[in-house]
C-alpha positions in Angstrom: 51.9 -41.5 93.1 51.5 -45.1 93.2 50.3 -46.9 96.6 49.6 -50.7 95.0 52.9 -52.3 95.3 54.2 -53.9 98.6 57.4 -55.6 97.1 59.7 -54.0 95.1 62.4 -56.6 93.1 65.5 -54.9 91.7 68.1 -56.2 90.0 71.8 -55.4 91.2 74.1 -54.7 88.3 73.8 -52.0 86.0 70.6 -51.0 87.9 72.0 -50.1 91.5 75.5 -50.9 91.1 77.9 -49.2 88.5 79.1 -52.6 87.2 81.2 -51.1 84.2 83.0 -49.5 86.9 83.8 -52.7 88.7 84.3 -54.7 85.6 87.0 -52.3 84.5 89.0 -52.5 87.8 88.6 -56.4 87.9 89.6 -56.9 84.3 92.7 -54.7 84.8 93.9 -56.5 87.7 93.3 -59.8 85.8 95.0 -58.7 82.8 98.0 -57.4 84.8 98.7 -60.5 86.5 99.3 -62.4 83.4 101.4 -59.6 82.2 99.0 -58.1 79.9 98.7 -54.6 78.8 95.2 -53.0 79.7 93.7 -50.1 77.5 90.1 -49.6 79.2 89.0 -47.6 76.0 89.8 -50.7 73.9 89.9 -54.0 76.1 87.1 -53.1 78.2 84.8 -52.4 75.3 85.6 -55.9 74.0 85.1 -57.7 76.8 81.8 -56.1 77.6 81.0 -57.0 73.9 81.7 -60.8 74.3 80.4 -60.7 78.0 77.1 -59.3 76.7 76.6 -61.9 74.2 77.4 -65.0 76.5 74.9 -63.6 79.2 72.3 -63.0 76.3 72.5 -66.8 74.9 72.6 -67.5 78.9 68.9 -65.7 79.5 67.9 -67.3 76.1 68.6 -70.8 77.3 71.3 -71.1 74.4 74.3 -71.5 76.7 75.0 -73.0 80.3 76.2 -70.6 83.2 79.9 -72.5 82.5 79.9 -71.8 79.0 79.5 -68.0 80.1 82.3 -67.9 82.4 84.5 -69.9 79.8 83.7 -68.9 76.1 83.6 -65.0 77.0 87.7 -65.2 77.7 87.9 -67.4 74.5 86.0 -64.8 72.6 88.2 -62.2 74.0 91.6 -63.3 73.9 91.4 -66.0 71.3 95.2 -65.5 70.7 96.4 -66.4 73.9 96.6 -70.3 74.9 95.2 -69.4 78.6 93.0 -71.5 80.9 89.9 -69.9 80.7 88.2 -71.5 83.9 91.3 -70.2 86.0 91.2 -66.9 84.3 87.7 -66.7 85.1 88.2 -67.7 88.8 90.7 -64.7 89.1 88.6 -62.5 87.6 86.0 -63.0 89.8 88.0 -62.8 92.8 89.1 -59.4 91.7 85.4 -58.6 91.0 84.1 -59.5 94.5 85.9 -56.9 95.9 84.5 -54.1 93.5 81.0 -52.3 94.7 80.1 -48.9 93.2 76.7 -47.7 93.2 75.2 -45.5 90.9 74.5 -41.7 91.8 71.3 -41.8 93.4 70.7 -45.0 94.0 71.5 -45.0 97.6 68.9 -42.3 98.2 66.4 -43.7 96.1 66.4 -47.3 98.0 66.6 -45.3 101.1 63.4 -43.4 100.5 61.5 -46.7 99.2 62.4 -48.5 102.4 61.3 -45.3 104.5 58.3 -45.1 102.7 57.4 -49.0 103.8 58.4 -51.0 100.5 59.6 -54.4 101.0 62.8 -54.7 99.1 64.3 -57.7 97.4 67.5 -58.0 95.4 67.0 -60.7 92.1 70.3 -61.1 90.7 72.2 -63.4 88.5 75.5 -64.4 89.5 77.8 -66.3 91.6 77.0 -66.2 95.4 80.4 -65.9 96.5 80.9 -62.6 94.6 77.7 -61.0 94.9 77.7 -61.5 98.7 81.0 -60.1 99.1 80.2 -57.2 96.9 77.0 -56.4 98.7 78.3 -56.8 102.2 80.3 -53.7 101.3 78.0 -51.7 100.5 76.2 -49.2 102.6 73.0 -49.6 100.6 72.3 -53.5 101.4 71.1 -52.9 105.2 67.6 -51.6 103.3 67.0 -55.0 101.7 64.9 -57.8 103.5 66.4 -60.4 101.1 69.0 -60.8 98.5 68.3 -63.7 95.8 71.2 -64.9 93.9 70.4 -67.3 91.0 73.4 -69.5 91.9 72.3 -70.0 95.4 69.0 -71.3 94.4 69.8 -73.1 91.2 67.3 -70.8 88.9 68.3 -67.9 87.0 66.3 -65.0 85.3 64.7 -64.8 83.1 63.0 -68.0 84.6 60.1 -67.5 86.5 61.1 -69.6 89.3 63.4 -67.1 90.9 60.9 -64.2 90.9 58.2 -66.9 92.7 60.9 -67.7 95.2 61.7 -63.8 96.0 57.9 -63.3 96.4 57.5 -66.1 98.7 60.4 -65.1 100.8 58.6 -61.6 101.4 55.3 -63.2 101.8 53.8 -61.5 99.3 50.9 -63.4 97.0 49.3 -61.1 95.3 51.5 -60.3 91.9 49.7 -57.3 91.5 51.5 -55.7 94.5 55.0 -56.6 92.8 57.0 -54.5 90.9 60.3 -55.7 89.2 62.8 -52.9 88.1 65.9 -53.6 86.1 68.2 -53.0 83.3 67.9 -56.5 81.2 64.8 -56.4 78.8 65.2 -60.6 79.0 66.2 -61.0 82.4 64.5 -58.7 84.2 61.5 -57.4 82.2 60.7 -60.5 80.0 61.1 -62.6 83.1 58.9 -60.4 85.2 56.0 -60.4 82.7 56.2 -64.2 82.4 55.8 -64.2 85.9 52.9 -62.1 86.0 54.2 -58.8 87.5 54.5 -55.2 86.7 58.1 -54.3 85.4 60.0 -51.0 85.1 62.8 -51.2 82.2 65.9 -48.9 83.3 66.8 -48.0 79.7 69.5 -45.3 80.0 71.0 -45.7 76.6 67.6 -46.0 74.7 68.1 -49.4 73.7 65.2 -50.7 71.3 62.5 -52.6 73.1 61.2 -55.6 71.3 57.3 -55.1 70.3 56.4 -58.1 72.1 57.7 -57.2 75.7 55.9 -54.2 77.2 57.2 -53.0 80.8 54.8 -50.9 82.6 57.3 -48.4 83.2 60.2 -47.0 81.5 63.2 -45.0 83.2 66.4 -43.4 82.2 67.9 -43.1 85.3 67.4 -45.1 88.9 66.2 -41.9 90.4 63.2 -41.5 88.3 61.9 -44.7 90.4 61.3 -42.0 93.4 58.9 -40.3 91.2 56.6 -43.1 90.4 56.8 -44.8 93.9 57.3 -42.0 96.1 
């Protein structure tokens, strides 16, 4: 049992929330709005591929957030003459109504809250989209703070977003903070660069770069209970 932590920072999408389910629903509604056929086994895989490429570029400082939101659509639907900005706006509107938790996420967060940990969500994304999604989830009542990159103008993996989250919770000792997330760059490298312990949620056994060493590696969010409770 670990007793040293006071503040647990948690990523939202693909850590607590099943973002693939949200993506699929929002993508289907967006494509159907433009009279395009949607096949989840084909289209979701392709969209996720290009979306991941652009977010990884963003996390490495190789693309702006505006480029993420436009280029993912250009790559996904190169054959169509569509306004990518408008398409992305429609998609994000649909996405803002999608909120699906992973099995065990609610019980895990509730257990951490009842144990006395301070809990903060630290997420990249659009404030309007994330706030609407979180507001409709029963899990959000257990969090003291929600830090959204677009709201403060700093995105993971920049150390500034972690510093902001720590300041909000009035935890100054970095030894008392743990960051939990599924992105090896945004969550884990970002947390390490800030000087805090990290827990990498790695359900698909992604290869971890040798230079990035999380303190914990788990395959299911429920395993966090075995570490912290």
